N, C-alpha and C positions, 0 to 999 in steps of 0.2 A: 675212394677216388683213385685215379690212375697214378702210377709211380713215375716221378720225374727224375732225370739224372741217373739213369741206370748204369751207363758206362762210368760216369764220374764216381759212383758209389763203389765200383769194383776196382778202379785204378788206383795206383799209388800216387803220392804227391810228385814223384819223379816223372811219371808218365804225363801227368797234367802239365807240369812245368815245361815239358818238351813239346807240347802241342803247338805253340806259335812257331816253333822252329821247323816242324815238318809239314804242318798244314796240308796234309794229303800227299806230299811228295815223299820220296824215299830219303830217310835220314842218312846223311853223309857219314855219320859215325858208325853205321853198320859195317861189319867186316866183309871184305870180299871173300867169296868161297874159294877154297884151295883144294884141288883134286888130290885124293890119296890113292895109293895103289891097292890092288887086290879086291876091288869091289865088283861082284858079279852075282847073278842069281835072279830070283823072282820076288816081286812085291805085289801085294794085293791090298786094295782099299775098298771099303764098302760103307756107305753112309749117306751123308747129306747131299741133296740135290743142289742146294745153294752153293756148296763147295765143289760140285762135280767138275765144272770147267776149270776151276782153280787147281784142283788136284791133277787134272789132265795136263795143264800147262806146266805145273811143277814137274810132273813125270817127264815131259818132253825136255825140260831144262836138265833134269837129272840124267837122262839118257844121252844128252850131248856130252856130259862129263864121263859117263860110264855106258858105252854102247852095248856092253854085254849084259845089261840089266833089262829085264822084261817087267813091265808094270801093267796090272789089270785093275781097272777102276769101274765100280758100279755106284750109281748115285740115286737110289730109289727113295731115300729119305733118312733123316737122322735116326729114326726109330729102328733101322736095320743095323746100325753100327754096333750097339752093345752086344747083340746076339752073335754077330760075326766075330767080335773080339773074344767073347767068352768061349766060343766054340773053336777058336783058332783058325777060322777060315779066311781071316784077313789080318794083315800086319797093322793097318791103320783104320781107325774109325772116325772119319771126319763128321763133326756135328755142329749144327748151328744153335744148339742149346746145351745146357748142362745135362749130364746123365741124371736120371731120376734115382732116388735112393734104392728103389727095387731093382733097377738095372745094375747098379753098383754091387748090390748084395748078390745078384746072380753071378756076376763076374768073380766076386770074392769067393763064392762057394766053389767055383770051378778052379781057381788058381791060388787061393789062400792069401791074397792081398788085393788092394783096390787098383783099378786101372789108373793110368797117369794121363792127366789132361794137359794139353799144350796149347796155349794161346798163339794163334798164327796170323791173325788179321783182325781188323775192326770193320764192322758192317753197319750200315743204316738200313732199317726196313723202311722202304719208301711206300707211300700211298700214291698210287698212280691213277690218273684219269686220262681219258682220251685227249689227244693233243688239241682238239677243237673245243674242248670244254673251257669256258671262260673263268672257272674258279681257280684261285691262286693258293688258297689255304683253308684249313679247317682246324677247329679246336678238337682236343681229344674227346670231349663230351660229344661232339658232333660225329666223330668217327665211330664211337661206341653206339650212338643212336642209329647210325646207318647199318652197322654190321651185327649188332647184338639184339637178341630177343629179350634180354633181361635188364639192359641199361643200368648196370651196377655202378657205372662211373658218374651217375647223377643227371644225365641228360634226358631228352625226350626221344620217342620213336620217330625216326626220319625215313621217309619212303620216297620223297620227290625232291628234285633239285631246287625247287622253290622253297623248300623247308630250310635251306641253308643260304637263302638270299638271292638266288638267281631269278631273273625276271624274264619277261617277254616269252619267247617260245620255249625257254628252258623251265619256266615255273611249274608246268604240269608234267614234265618228263619224269617217268619212273626211274629210280636208281636201280641199276643192274649190278649185282655184287659178284665179284670173283675172289676165290680163296684157294689156298693150298688145302690138301687133304690131311687127315688126322695123323698120318705117319710122319708128317713133316715137322721138323723142329721150328720152322718159321711159323707154322700154324699154332703151335703151342706157345711160342713167344708172343705172337700177336694176341692170342686169346688172353694171356696173363697180363700183358702190359697195355693193350689198347682196349680190352673189354673188361678189365678188372676181374678176371677169372669168370666172366659171365659166359652165357651160351650164344653161339652163333645162330643167326636166323636160319630157318629151314630153306629160305629162298636162295642161299648162296650157291654159286656154281663152283663146286670143288674141282680143282685141277690137279693132275698128277705131278706137275713140275712148275718151277718158278717161271720158266719161259712161257708156259701155257697160260699162266695168269696174265702176264703182260700182253701176250698175243690176243687174249680175249678182250682185254680193255681197249687195245688198239683197234679192234674190229667192231666195237660197240660204242656208239656215240654217247650213250648214257652210262657206260661202264665205270666202275671203280674197283680197284683191287690192290693187294699189297704183295711186295716181293723185295728181295735184296736189291739194293741200288745198282748192283753190277749187271742186272738184267734189263736196265732201261734201254728203250729203243726210240727211234724217231717218231713212232706212232703214239707215244704217250708222253705225259709230263708228270714229274714228281712234285707234289704240292708241299707247301710249308705246313708245319704242325706246331701246336703249342697249347698252353693251358688256357689262354684267352685270345680274343681276336686282336688284341694290341701287342701280343707277344708270340708271334709265329716265326718259326725257324726253318730254314732250308735244310734238307738232308745232306749236308756237306761235312767235310773232315773237321773243320773247326768246331761246328756245332755238336758233332758227335762226341768229340773228346772232352769238350767243356761240359757236356751233359745238358745243354740247352735243347738239343733235338731229342724228343722223348723216346724215340724208338731206335736206340743204338745198342749194339751188342758186340761181344767178342765172337769170333769164329774159332773153333777148336779142332784139333786132331788128337784123338785118344789113342794111346798105345799100351801094349802089355809090357810093362817094365817091372821086373822083380826089384823091390827096393834094396835088396842085398846084392844085386848084380848089375851088369851093364847091358845096354841095348845091343843086339846083333849089329855088326859093322854096317850092313846095308841100310838098316833102319836109322842108325845113328847118323850116317852121312846124308840121308834124305832129309832128316830134320835139321841138320846143320845147314843144308842148302836153303831150306824153307826160311830159316831165321837169319839168312845172310843178306847182303845187299842185292845180290842177283835174285834171290827168292822173293824179297819184298818188292822188287821192281816188277815181278810177275803179278803181285797183289795189286799194285797201282795200275798196271796195264789192263787188268781184268775188271777194273772199276771199283775195287774196294779200297780200304784205307790201310796203308802200311803201318806196321808196328814201329814205334820209336825205338832207338837203339838200346836204351836202358831197359825197356820192357822185354825186348828180345833177348838181351843178355841174361835177364832174370830167369827166363824160360830155359835157357841153355844151362844155367847153373843148377836148376832143379833136376835137369836130365843128366847132369854130369858130362855135358859135351865140352 
């Protein structure tokens, strides 16, 4: 069966107790970022498409403080981040999933220690349908039945909108599936948490980016796809999900942090930090900005869920910031 409360299982009691206070807004207890002297040079980021726009906005904010810094960002998918970090071609490896053990081992072989994972935001993976689709919610078994060939979550194979209760002209409409491609961390997260590690159907339309998934659904009346909530547009709607038809939850901040919404996750930025040393000043200050009030305001503005102050402070302590 599918795994409920993914975020709740990884958060501390302090994070959960902070949830009602921040409820998707920026925590007032986060510190303001204060500029320091002597920061210049180049930064490179390679990894998650989900985080691509967020990294770009953080870079712009960082360059407002430090005009002599140049930042280059590539967002082909989370799978590109571990290699870039291991080979030293990027300072940051944004990922929408945890590194796999094999990726950590490759990095450790190159550097003698593991990469450092930094939690930077909270995301909900939304299931989007066309804005003219009358459906408001699905159970996770129904989602699995639509997207999976194997139905490991216990449901039935679903191919038409009438199979999930739509009637009239909708009853015989074929469901058109949109998905990320295998290099994407979102693809892996959805496969693990929505398909119970099952296999996708051959009929899915794999897309190179999150925005492409949403665009495909917006242009297809019968379409359904998944992507980070930050990519929502006026052409689609994000439906409620849950374990049964009487307990469906919207993909919002409260439901993400409480664990009621089943497809919630942290977003990460991985860095190469020697456990016996400090981060280079330019990397240190970028992460200080990300975990500050200004940095988390960027998170909110980009449609994701900001980190509570206590959780952000914990990340800074681990980094020695």
